[in-house]
N, CA, C and O atoms as a GROMACS GRO file, in nm:
protein
  548
    1MET      N    1  -2.714   1.519   3.044
    1MET     CA    2  -2.648   1.466   2.943
    1MET      C    3  -2.489   1.539   2.978
    1MET      O    4  -2.468   1.657   3.007
    2GLU      N    5  -2.380   1.419   2.965
    2GLU     CA    6  -2.253   1.503   2.996
    2GLU      C    7  -2.182   1.494   2.864
    2GLU      O    8  -2.229   1.430   2.771
    3HIS      N    9  -2.038   1.575   2.856
    3HIS     CA   10  -1.980   1.592   2.734
    3HIS      C   11  -1.851   1.599   2.793
    3HIS      O   12  -1.819   1.656   2.897
    4SER      N   13  -1.767   1.523   2.700
    4SER     CA   14  -1.616   1.532   2.724
    4SER      C   15  -1.555   1.557   2.616
    4SER      O   16  -1.563   1.479   2.520
    5PHE      N   17  -1.472   1.685   2.611
    5PHE     CA   18  -1.411   1.761   2.489
    5PHE      C   19  -1.241   1.690   2.516
    5PHE      O   20  -1.192   1.701   2.628
    6ILE      N   21  -1.182   1.638   2.433
    6ILE     CA   22  -1.040   1.628   2.464
    6ILE      C   23  -0.986   1.708   2.329
    6ILE      O   24  -1.035   1.711   2.216
    7CYS      N   25  -0.874   1.768   2.378
    7CYS     CA   26  -0.809   1.853   2.254
    7CYS      C   27  -0.650   1.754   2.223
    7CYS      O   28  -0.598   1.689   2.314
    8VAL      N   29  -0.599   1.759   2.103
    8VAL     CA   30  -0.470   1.695   2.087
    8VAL      C   31  -0.387   1.769   1.990
    8VAL      O   32  -0.436   1.847   1.907
    9CYS      N   33  -0.256   1.743   2.002
    9CYS     CA   34  -0.159   1.770   1.925
    9CYS      C   35  -0.064   1.674   1.934
    9CYS      O   36   0.024   1.669   2.019
   10ALA      N   37  -0.086   1.585   1.830
   10ALA     CA   38   0.026   1.465   1.825
   10ALA      C   39   0.151   1.500   1.755
   10ALA      O   40   0.157   1.604   1.689
   11PRO      N   41   0.268   1.405   1.767
   11PRO     CA   42   0.380   1.436   1.752
   11PRO      C   43   0.381   1.400   1.586
   11PRO      O   44   0.294   1.331   1.534
   12GLU      N   45   0.499   1.460   1.510
   12GLU     CA   46   0.511   1.453   1.369
   12GLU      C   47   0.525   1.327   1.326
   12GLU      O   48   0.560   1.244   1.410
   13GLN      N   49   0.503   1.286   1.196
   13GLN     CA   50   0.527   1.160   1.114
   13GLN      C   51   0.658   1.135   1.165
   13GLN      O   52   0.737   1.228   1.177
   14GLY      N   53   0.694   0.992   1.203
   14GLY     CA   54   0.809   0.957   1.209
   14GLY      C   55   0.907   0.962   1.342
   14GLY      O   56   1.026   0.932   1.355
   15LYS      N   57   0.792   1.018   1.450
   15LYS     CA   58   0.852   1.030   1.581
   15LYS      C   59   0.779   0.897   1.667
   15LYS      O   60   0.690   0.920   1.749
   16THR      N   61   0.818   0.776   1.644
   16THR     CA   62   0.765   0.676   1.677
   16THR      C   63   0.745   0.656   1.847
   16THR      O   64   0.644   0.606   1.898
   17ASP      N   65   0.850   0.700   1.913
   17ASP     CA   66   0.842   0.670   2.053
   17ASP      C   67   0.754   0.775   2.086
   17ASP      O   68   0.648   0.744   2.142
   18GLU      N   69   0.773   0.867   2.067
   18GLU     CA   70   0.669   0.989   2.109
   18GLU      C   71   0.522   0.968   2.091
   18GLU      O   72   0.432   0.981   2.175
   19MET      N   73   0.513   0.927   1.941
   19MET     CA   74   0.374   0.878   1.899
   19MET      C   75   0.312   0.765   2.009
   19MET      O   76   0.200   0.783   2.059
   20GLU      N   77   0.391   0.654   2.040
   20GLU     CA   78   0.336   0.550   2.127
   20GLU      C   79   0.298   0.631   2.266
   20GLU      O   80   0.185   0.618   2.314
   21LEU      N   81   0.374   0.695   2.314
   21LEU     CA   82   0.340   0.775   2.444
   21LEU      C   83   0.222   0.872   2.417
   21LEU      O   84   0.136   0.866   2.505
   22PHE      N   85   0.203   0.942   2.339
   22PHE     CA   86   0.070   1.022   2.284
   22PHE      C   87  -0.056   0.939   2.304
   22PHE      O   88  -0.148   0.987   2.370
   23TYR      N   89  -0.068   0.804   2.244
   23TYR     CA   90  -0.154   0.717   2.229
   23TYR      C   91  -0.178   0.654   2.364
   23TYR      O   92  -0.294   0.635   2.400
   24ASP      N   93  -0.080   0.620   2.438
   24ASP     CA   94  -0.111   0.602   2.574
   24ASP      C   95  -0.194   0.691   2.665
   24ASP      O   96  -0.289   0.665   2.738
   25LYS      N   97  -0.120   0.819   2.634
   25LYS     CA   98  -0.201   0.922   2.731
   25LYS      C   99  -0.314   0.931   2.700
   25LYS      O  100  -0.400   0.938   2.787
   26LEU      N  101  -0.348   0.932   2.556
   26LEU     CA  102  -0.456   0.976   2.506
   26LEU      C  103  -0.572   0.849   2.540
   26LEU      O  104  -0.688   0.875   2.571
   27GLN      N  105  -0.531   0.746   2.531
   27GLN     CA  106  -0.616   0.628   2.588
   27GLN      C  107  -0.656   0.623   2.765
   27GLN      O  108  -0.762   0.593   2.819
   28ASP      N  109  -0.541   0.658   2.817
   28ASP     CA  110  -0.582   0.673   2.958
   28ASP      C  111  -0.705   0.791   2.986
   28ASP      O  112  -0.784   0.792   3.081
   29THR      N  113  -0.694   0.888   2.874
   29THR     CA  114  -0.756   1.010   2.929
   29THR      C  115  -0.902   0.981   2.872
   29THR      O  116  -0.995   1.036   2.932
   30LEU      N  117  -0.928   0.905   2.770
   30LEU     CA  118  -1.060   0.834   2.727
   30LEU      C  119  -1.078   0.762   2.827
   30LEU      O  120  -1.190   0.779   2.874
   31ASP      N  121  -1.012   0.684   2.884
   31ASP     CA  122  -1.078   0.582   2.980
   31ASP      C  123  -1.146   0.631   3.093
   31ASP      O  124  -1.247   0.578   3.140
   32ARG      N  125  -1.065   0.778   3.156
   32ARG     CA  126  -1.122   0.830   3.241
   32ARG      C  127  -1.256   0.909   3.213
   32ARG      O  128  -1.307   0.954   3.315
   33CYS      N  129  -1.314   0.930   3.110
   33CYS     CA  130  -1.413   0.954   3.073
   33CYS      C  131  -1.534   0.887   3.116
   33CYS      O  132  -1.524   0.765   3.111
   34ASN      N  133  -1.669   0.941   3.166
   34ASN     CA  134  -1.782   0.864   3.164
   34ASN      C  135  -1.787   0.779   3.022
   34ASN      O  136  -1.748   0.821   2.913
   35LYS      N  137  -1.850   0.635   3.052
   35LYS     CA  138  -1.867   0.571   2.920
   35LYS      C  139  -2.013   0.637   2.864
   35LYS      O  140  -2.044   0.630   2.746
   36LYS      N  141  -2.077   0.685   2.945
   36LYS     CA  142  -2.234   0.734   2.886
   36LYS      C  143  -2.208   0.906   2.843
   36LYS      O  144  -2.302   0.972   2.800
   37ASP      N  145  -2.073   0.962   2.861
   37ASP     CA  146  -2.085   1.088   2.783
   37ASP      C  147  -2.059   1.095   2.636
   37ASP      O  148  -2.001   1.009   2.571
   38TYR      N  149  -2.115   1.221   2.586
   38TYR     CA  150  -2.100   1.247   2.450
   38TYR      C  151  -1.923   1.302   2.448
   38TYR      O  152  -1.874   1.391   2.519
   39VAL      N  153  -1.853   1.219   2.344
   39VAL     CA  154  -1.692   1.265   2.374
   39VAL      C  155  -1.681   1.292   2.220
   39VAL      O  156  -1.728   1.230   2.125
   40ILE      N  157  -1.602   1.408   2.226
   40ILE     CA  158  -1.529   1.433   2.090
   40ILE      C  159  -1.368   1.479   2.118
   40ILE      O  160  -1.332   1.551   2.211
   41ILE      N  161  -1.282   1.423   2.017
   41ILE     CA  162  -1.155   1.433   2.048
   41ILE      C  163  -1.142   1.506   1.927
   41ILE      O  164  -1.189   1.460   1.824
   42GLY      N  165  -1.080   1.619   1.930
   42GLY     CA  166  -1.043   1.712   1.808
   42GLY      C  167  -0.886   1.761   1.813
   42GLY      O  168  -0.821   1.759   1.917
   43GLY      N  169  -0.839   1.801   1.695
   43GLY     CA  170  -0.702   1.851   1.675
   43GLY      C  171  -0.621   1.832   1.597
   43GLY      O  172  -0.670   1.809   1.486
   44ASP      N  173  -0.496   1.829   1.600
   44ASP     CA  174  -0.386   1.798   1.524
   44ASP      C  175  -0.345   1.643   1.540
   44ASP      O  176  -0.266   1.610   1.629
   45HIS      N  177  -0.390   1.568   1.469
   45HIS     CA  178  -0.348   1.474   1.483
   45HIS      C  179  -0.180   1.398   1.377
   45HIS      O  180  -0.106   1.301   1.390
   46ASN      N  181  -0.188   1.484   1.304
   46ASN     CA  182  -0.061   1.492   1.212
   46ASN      C  183  -0.089   1.340   1.141
   46ASN      O  184   0.000   1.255   1.147
   47ALA      N  185  -0.180   1.320   1.094
   47ALA     CA  186  -0.211   1.196   1.054
   47ALA      C  187  -0.302   1.205   0.909
   47ALA      O  188  -0.381   1.298   0.890
   48ASN      N  189  -0.282   1.099   0.811
   48ASN     CA  190  -0.364   1.102   0.683
   48ASN      C  191  -0.420   0.963   0.715
   48ASN      O  192  -0.351   0.870   0.756
   49VAL      N  193  -0.578   0.959   0.687
   49VAL     CA  194  -0.680   0.830   0.704
   49VAL      C  195  -0.697   0.778   0.601
   49VAL      O  196  -0.716   0.657   0.591
   50ARG      N  197  -0.693   0.863   0.493
   50ARG     CA  198  -0.763   0.807   0.352
   50ARG      C  199  -0.903   0.781   0.342
   50ARG      O  200  -0.969   0.759   0.444
   51ASN      N  201  -0.956   0.781   0.222
   51ASN     CA  202  -1.095   0.755   0.199
   51ASN      C  203  -1.112   0.636   0.173
   51ASN      O  204  -1.192   0.595   0.089
   52LYS      N  205  -1.034   0.560   0.246
   52LYS     CA  206  -1.100   0.388   0.247
   52LYS      C  207  -1.194   0.369   0.360
   52LYS      O  208  -1.156   0.380   0.477
   53PRO      N  209  -1.343   0.335   0.319
   53PRO     CA  210  -1.403   0.314   0.442
   53PRO      C  211  -1.372   0.197   0.519
   53PRO      O  212  -1.335   0.100   0.454
   54SER      N  213  -1.380   0.184   0.673
   54SER     CA  214  -1.340   0.098   0.745
   54SER      C  215  -1.471   0.097   0.851
   54SER      O  216  -1.504   0.202   0.907
   55GLU      N  217  -1.535  -0.014   0.871
   55GLU     CA  218  -1.632  -0.062   0.996
   55GLU      C  219  -1.712   0.081   1.023
   55GLU      O  220  -1.740   0.099   1.141
   56GLY      N  221  -1.740   0.150   0.962
   56GLY     CA  222  -1.800   0.271   1.065
   56GLY      C  223  -1.709   0.359   1.102
   56GLY      O  224  -1.756   0.465   1.143
   57ILE      N  225  -1.603   0.350   1.102
   57ILE     CA  226  -1.490   0.414   1.158
   57ILE      C  227  -1.404   0.538   1.074
   57ILE      O  228  -1.356   0.640   1.122
   58VAL      N  229  -1.404   0.496   0.945
   58VAL     CA  230  -1.347   0.580   0.841
   58VAL      C  231  -1.454   0.616   0.732
   58VAL      O  232  -1.504   0.518   0.677
   59GLY      N  233  -1.499   0.738   0.691
   59GLY     CA  234  -1.570   0.724   0.564
   59GLY      C  235  -1.511   0.745   0.441
   59GLY      O  236  -1.388   0.736   0.431
   60LEU      N  237  -1.599   0.778   0.324
   60LEU     CA  238  -1.517   0.812   0.192
   60LEU      C  239  -1.507   0.949   0.143
   60LEU      O  240  -1.511   0.977   0.024
   61ASN      N  241  -1.493   1.041   0.248
   61ASN     CA  242  -1.467   1.182   0.214
   61ASN      C  243  -1.331   1.241   0.287
   61ASN      O  244  -1.332   1.356   0.332
   62ASP      N  245  -1.225   1.165   0.296
   62ASP     CA  246  -1.094   1.206   0.302
   62ASP      C  247  -1.018   1.237   0.223
   62ASP      O  248  -1.065   1.223   0.111
   63GLU      N  249  -0.871   1.292   0.223
   63GLU     CA  250  -0.802   1.335   0.116
   63GLU      C  251  -0.680   1.224   0.116
   63GLU      O  252  -0.624   1.171   0.212
   64GLY      N  253  -0.662   1.208  -0.010
   64GLY     CA  254  -0.495   1.144  -0.016
   64GLY      C  255  -0.483   0.995   0.047
   64GLY      O  256  -0.578   0.925   0.081
   65SER      N  257  -0.350   0.961   0.056
   65SER     CA  258  -0.322   0.850   0.127
   65SER      C  259  -0.298   0.824   0.257
   65SER      O  260  -0.269   0.918   0.330
   66VAL      N  261  -0.304   0.704   0.304
   66VAL     CA  262  -0.290   0.706   0.460
   66VAL      C  263  -0.148   0.681   0.460
   66VAL      O  264  -0.083   0.615   0.379
   67ASN      N  265  -0.096   0.764   0.597
   67ASN     CA  266   0.050   0.748   0.649
   67ASN      C  267   0.048   0.674   0.764
   67ASN      O  268  -0.064   0.641   0.804
   68HIS      N  269   0.160   0.633   0.840
   68HIS     CA  270   0.165   0.567   0.961
   68HIS      C  271   0.083   0.634   1.073
   68HIS      O  272   0.013   0.568   1.149
   69ASN      N  273   0.095   0.764   1.080
   69ASN     CA  274   0.011   0.818   1.190
   69ASN      C  275  -0.140   0.803   1.154
   69ASN      O  276  -0.225   0.787   1.241
   70GLY      N  277  -0.163   0.808   1.044
   70GLY     CA  278  -0.322   0.779   0.996
   70GLY      C  279  -0.356   0.644   1.037
   70GLY      O  280  -0.467   0.626   1.088
   71LYS      N  281  -0.257   0.521   1.017
   71LYS     CA  282  -0.272   0.393   1.059
   71LYS      C  283  -0.321   0.394   1.203
   71LYS      O  284  -0.432   0.353   1.236
   72GLN      N  285  -0.236   0.442   1.279
   72GLN     CA  286  -0.258   0.425   1.445
   72GLN      C  287  -0.375   0.530   1.473
   72GLN      O  288  -0.420   0.504   1.585
   73LEU      N  289  -0.432   0.622   1.425
   73LEU     CA  290  -0.501   0.692   1.466
   73LEU      C  291  -0.650   0.595   1.402
   73LEU      O  292  -0.752   0.598   1.470
   74ARG      N  293  -0.647   0.533   1.301
   74ARG     CA  294  -0.740   0.421   1.254
   74ARG      C  295  -0.752   0.324   1.363
   74ARG      O  296  -0.866   0.310   1.406
   75ASP      N  297  -0.670   0.261   1.411
   75ASP     CA  298  -0.654   0.189   1.506
   75ASP      C  299  -0.718   0.240   1.635
   75ASP      O  300  -0.807   0.196   1.708
   76PHE      N  301  -0.659   0.322   1.637
   76PHE     CA  302  -0.729   0.392   1.785
   76PHE      C  303  -0.886   0.400   1.770
   76PHE      O  304  -0.961   0.362   1.860
   77ALA      N  305  -0.916   0.436   1.688
   77ALA     CA  306  -1.068   0.469   1.647
   77ALA      C  307  -1.133   0.338   1.669
   77ALA      O  308  -1.221   0.321   1.754
   78ARG      N  309  -1.084   0.237   1.586
   78ARG     CA  310  -1.158   0.104   1.581
   78ARG      C  311  -1.147   0.039   1.727
   78ARG      O  312  -1.238  -0.031   1.773
   79PHE      N  313  -1.031   0.068   1.796
   79PHE     CA  314  -1.017  -0.014   1.918
   79PHE      C  315  -1.135   0.047   2.028
   79PHE      O  316  -1.185  -0.027   2.113
   80ASN      N  317  -1.173   0.198   2.013
   80ASN     CA  318  -1.242   0.272   2.087
   80ASN      C  319  -1.391   0.274   2.034
   80ASN      O  320  -1.474   0.350   2.082
   81ASN      N  321  -1.414   0.201   1.950
   81ASN     CA  322  -1.546   0.236   1.841
   81ASN      C  323  -1.596   0.364   1.845
   81ASN      O  324  -1.697   0.412   1.897
   82MET      N  325  -1.491   0.416   1.770
   82MET     CA  326  -1.519   0.573   1.743
   82MET      C  327  -1.504   0.597   1.589
   82MET      O  328  -1.446   0.512   1.522
   83ARG      N  329  -1.558   0.721   1.524
   83ARG     CA  330  -1.559   0.737   1.410
   83ARG      C  331  -1.477   0.899   1.386
   83ARG      O  332  -1.477   1.000   1.457
   84ILE      N  333  -1.429   0.875   1.288
   84ILE     CA  334  -1.337   0.998   1.237
   84ILE      C  335  -1.444   1.074   1.150
   84ILE      O  336  -1.466   1.037   1.035
   85MET      N  337  -1.498   1.162   1.195
   85MET     CA  338  -1.583   1.236   1.150
   85MET      C  339  -1.577   1.311   1.008
   85MET      O  340  -1.658   1.308   0.915
   86ASN      N  341  -1.457   1.378   1.022
   86ASN     CA  342  -1.413   1.429   0.880
   86ASN      C  343  -1.436   1.370   0.766
   86ASN      O  344  -1.478   1.429   0.666
   87SER      N  345  -1.411   1.241   0.773
   87SER     CA  346  -1.433   1.152   0.659
   87SER      C  347  -1.566   1.116   0.646
   87SER      O  348  -1.578   1.053   0.541
   88PHE      N  349  -1.668   1.125   0.703
   88PHE     CA  350  -1.795   1.099   0.679
   88PHE      C  351  -1.867   1.225   0.624
   88PHE      O  352  -1.962   1.202   0.549
   89LEU      N  353  -1.846   1.314   0.641
   89LEU     CA  354  -1.931   1.456   0.583
   89LEU      C  355  -1.871   1.487   0.472
   89LEU      O  356  -1.751   1.514   0.485
   90LYS      N  357  -1.919   1.494   0.357
   90LYS     CA  358  -1.865   1.568   0.230
   90LYS      C  359  -1.864   1.712   0.230
   90LYS      O  360  -1.967   1.770   0.266
   91ARG      N  361  -1.772   1.772   0.198
   91ARG     CA  362  -1.722   1.913   0.197
   91ARG      C  363  -1.629   1.943   0.061
   91ARG      O  364  -1.580   1.855  -0.009
   92LYS      N  365  -1.615   2.080   0.041
   92LYS     CA  366  -1.550   2.108  -0.068
   92LYS      C  367  -1.403   2.107  -0.021
   92LYS      O  368  -1.379   2.131   0.097
   93ARG      N  369  -1.302   2.081  -0.112
   93ARG     CA  370  -1.183   2.038  -0.089
   93ARG      C  371  -1.100   2.188   0.000
   93ARG      O  372  -1.002   2.181   0.074
   94ILE      N  373  -1.172   2.301  -0.037
   94ILE     CA  374  -1.103   2.391   0.059
   94ILE      C  375  -1.147   2.421   0.210
   94ILE      O  376  -1.095   2.498   0.292
   95HIS      N  377  -1.251   2.341   0.221
   95HIS     CA  378  -1.326   2.333   0.391
   95HIS      C  379  -1.285   2.185   0.451
   95HIS      O  380  -1.349   2.136   0.544
   96LYS      N  381  -1.155   2.108   0.382
   96LYS     CA  382  -1.134   2.003   0.429
   96LYS      C  383  -0.986   2.025   0.469
   96LYS      O  384  -0.949   1.969   0.571
   97ILE      N  385  -0.900   2.100   0.400
   97ILE     CA  386  -0.748   2.078   0.410
   97ILE      C  387  -0.736   2.181   0.535
   97ILE      O  388  -0.795   2.289   0.544
   98THR      N  389  -0.628   2.113   0.648
   98THR     CA  390  -0.609   2.166   0.732
   98THR      C  391  -0.453   2.224   0.754
   98THR      O  392  -0.418   2.296   0.848
   99TRP      N  393  -0.370   2.173   0.646
   99TRP     CA  394  -0.239   2.199   0.637
   99TRP      C  395  -0.163   2.222   0.495
   99TRP      O  396  -0.190   2.152   0.397
  100ALA      N  397  -0.074   2.317   0.492
  100ALA     CA  398  -0.012   2.356   0.345
  100ALA      C  399   0.110   2.407   0.381
  100ALA      O  400   0.131   2.504   0.454
  101ALA      N  401   0.209   2.318   0.312
  101ALA     CA  402   0.361   2.391   0.312
  101ALA      C  403   0.424   2.305   0.201
  101ALA      O  404   0.393   2.191   0.168
  102ARG      N  405   0.539   2.399   0.143
  102ARG     CA  406   0.610   2.350   0.038
  102ARG      C  407   0.520   2.269  -0.084
  102ARG      O  408   0.539   2.158  -0.135
  103GLY      N  409   0.421   2.363  -0.105
  103GLY     CA  410   0.324   2.318  -0.246
  103GLY      C  411   0.271   2.214  -0.201
  103GLY      O  412   0.243   2.152  -0.304
  104GLN      N  413   0.231   2.141  -0.099
  104GLN     CA  414   0.167   2.033  -0.063
  104GLN      C  415   0.056   2.086   0.013
  104GLN      O  416   0.068   2.199   0.060
  105GLU      N  417  -0.062   2.011   0.034
  105GLU     CA  418  -0.184   2.039   0.103
  105GLU      C  419  -0.228   1.898   0.181
  105GLU      O  420  -0.186   1.793   0.133
  106SER      N  421  -0.295   1.895   0.276
  106SER     CA  422  -0.328   1.781   0.353
  106SER      C  423  -0.445   1.802   0.468
  106SER      O  424  -0.456   1.904   0.537
  107VAL      N  425  -0.522   1.700   0.475
  107VAL     CA  426  -0.590   1.691   0.614
  107VAL      C  427  -0.500   1.617   0.693
  107VAL      O  428  -0.446   1.511   0.659
  108ILE      N  429  -0.483   1.684   0.815
  108ILE     CA  430  -0.415   1.632   0.922
  108ILE      C  431  -0.502   1.652   1.070
  108ILE      O  432  -0.474   1.586   1.170
  109ASP      N  433  -0.598   1.741   1.066
  109ASP     CA  434  -0.685   1.762   1.191
  109ASP      C  435  -0.801   1.698   1.184
  109ASP      O  436  -0.869   1.698   1.082
  110TYR      N  437  -0.828   1.646   1.275
  110TYR     CA  438  -0.962   1.561   1.300
  110TYR      C  439  -1.055   1.559   1.387
  110TYR      O  440  -1.007   1.580   1.498
  111LEU      N  441  -1.170   1.544   1.391
  111LEU     CA  442  -1.294   1.512   1.498
  111LEU      C  443  -1.315   1.385   1.514
  111LEU      O  444  -1.344   1.324   1.411
  112ILE      N  445  -1.308   1.321   1.621
  112ILE     CA  446  -1.327   1.194   1.631
  112ILE      C  447  -1.412   1.187   1.738
  112ILE      O  448  -1.384   1.258   1.834
  113THR      N  449  -1.548   1.090   1.747
  113THR     CA  450  -1.638   1.107   1.834
  113THR      C  451  -1.671   0.971   1.880
  113THR      O  452  -1.624   0.890   1.800
  114ASN      N  453  -1.738   0.908   1.985
  114ASN     CA  454  -1.803   0.779   2.013
  114ASN      C  455  -1.921   0.770   1.922
  114ASN      O  456  -1.952   0.871   1.860
  115GLN      N  457  -1.988   0.663   1.906
  115GLN     CA  458  -2.106   0.658   1.813
  115GLN      C  459  -2.203   0.734   1.867
  115GLN      O  460  -2.268   0.796   1.783
  116LYS      N  461  -2.244   0.754   2.007
  116LYS     CA  462  -2.365   0.819   2.048
  116LYS      C  463  -2.333   0.984   1.984
  116LYS      O  464  -2.426   1.056   1.948
  117THR      N  465  -2.208   1.022   1.978
  117THR     CA  466  -2.198   1.152   1.961
  117THR      C  467  -2.215   1.160   1.809
  117THR      O  468  -2.282   1.250   1.760
  118ALA      N  469  -2.169   1.088   1.752
  118ALA     CA  470  -2.134   1.079   1.595
  118ALA      C  471  -2.320   1.082   1.500
  118ALA      O  472  -2.344   1.123   1.386
  119GLU      N  473  -2.407   1.028   1.595
  119GLU     CA  474  -2.555   1.078   1.554
  119GLU      C  475  -2.592   1.241   1.528
  119GLU      O  476  -2.661   1.285   1.436
  120LEU      N  477  -2.528   1.314   1.632
  120LEU     CA  478  -2.562   1.432   1.612
  120LEU      C  479  -2.458   1.533   1.532
  120LEU      O  480  -2.460   1.656   1.538
  121PHE      N  481  -2.374   1.460   1.464
  121PHE     CA  482  -2.311   1.560   1.372
  121PHE      C  483  -2.388   1.604   1.255
  121PHE      O  484  -2.479   1.540   1.203
  122LYS      N  485  -2.354   1.690   1.228
  122LYS     CA  486  -2.454   1.742   1.097
  122LYS      C  487  -2.328   1.801   0.980
  122LYS      O  488  -2.341   1.786   0.859
  123ASP      N  489  -2.214   1.866   1.041
  123ASP     CA  490  -2.090   1.896   0.945
  123ASP      C  491  -1.978   1.923   1.028
  123ASP      O  492  -1.977   1.958   1.146
  124THR      N  493  -1.881   1.900   0.948
  124THR     CA  494  -1.724   1.964   0.992
  124THR      C  495  -1.663   2.047   0.865
  124THR      O  496  -1.678   2.016   0.747
  125ARG      N  497  -1.611   2.129   0.904
  125ARG     CA  498  -1.580   2.234   0.804
  125ARG      C  499  -1.459   2.317   0.862
  125ARG      O  500  -1.463   2.346   0.981
  126VAL      N  501  -1.335   2.365   0.774
  126VAL     CA  502  -1.244   2.422   0.821
  126VAL      C  503  -1.248   2.588   0.763
  126VAL      O  504  -1.251   2.629   0.647
  127LEU      N  505  -1.246   2.652   0.875
  127LEU     CA  506  -1.276   2.772   0.858
  127LEU      C  507  -1.149   2.874   0.881
  127LEU      O  508  -1.115   2.917   0.991
  128ARG      N  509  -1.097   2.898   0.777
  128ARG     CA  510  -0.976   2.984   0.745
  128ARG      C  511  -0.967   3.114   0.829
  128ARG      O  512  -1.050   3.204   0.828
  129GLY      N  513  -0.865   3.109   0.894
  129GLY     CA  514  -0.845   3.226   0.945
  129GLY      C  515  -0.726   3.330   0.947
  129GLY      O  516  -0.676   3.344   0.835
  130ALA      N  517  -0.670   3.402   1.040
  130ALA     CA  518  -0.578   3.496   0.985
  130ALA      C  519  -0.433   3.410   0.982
  130ALA      O  520  -0.415   3.316   1.060
  131GLU      N  521  -0.352   3.444   0.904
  131GLU     CA  522  -0.194   3.386   0.881
  131GLU      C  523  -0.118   3.413   0.995
  131GLU      O  524  -0.108   3.530   1.030
  132VAL      N  525  -0.062   3.320   1.062
  132VAL     CA  526   0.052   3.351   1.172
  132VAL      C  527   0.165   3.300   1.170
  132VAL      O  528   0.238   3.305   1.269
  133GLY      N  529   0.204   3.235   1.045
  133GLY     CA  530   0.331   3.192   1.021
  133GLY      C  531   0.318   3.064   1.065
  133GLY      O  532   0.411   3.030   1.138
  134THR      N  533   0.229   2.976   1.045
  134THR     CA  534   0.245   2.856   1.043
  134THR      C  535   0.161   2.779   0.952
  134THR      O  536   0.067   2.841   0.902
  135ALA      N  537   0.180   2.622   0.909
  135ALA     CA  538   0.132   2.607   0.809
  135ALA      C  539   0.017   2.517   0.827
  135ALA      O  540  -0.036   2.462   0.730
  136THR      N  541  -0.019   2.501   0.940
  136THR     CA  542  -0.191   2.463   0.990
  136THR      C  543  -0.288   2.598   0.985
  136THR      O  544  -0.265   2.706   1.039
  137PHE      N  545  -0.388   2.565   0.916
  137PHE     CA  546  -0.477   2.660   0.918
  137PHE      C  547  -0.564   2.678   1.050
  137PHE      O  548  -0.649   2.766   1.056
   0.00000   0.00000   0.00000
């Protein structure tokens, strides 16, 4: 049994050219993984995917509205038959929020898996740590 872990930090909302390059590189990286691997893509996607279910790609347990980066993330997951796991597993809000600034809070960090790996997931949870002067937890 092989595992592929891909860590990401996507460009901020509104950086269209950088986001296109990000997804091209991410797709290239994913394409180099063995199709039989257990695959997890995790990190800061700077995206909001919303809790509107989508063909086994997005579940009912995300926060807020979808943004442009969220649409791209949903499209990437759909194209690759992957699941955005944070949206499938029910958690208290404090254990979902991954960003806070200027009086706003949001989920922008996600764990995305291929369908094979999704079957093994029991939980996703934000564990808050030391404050280091960043808006991301």
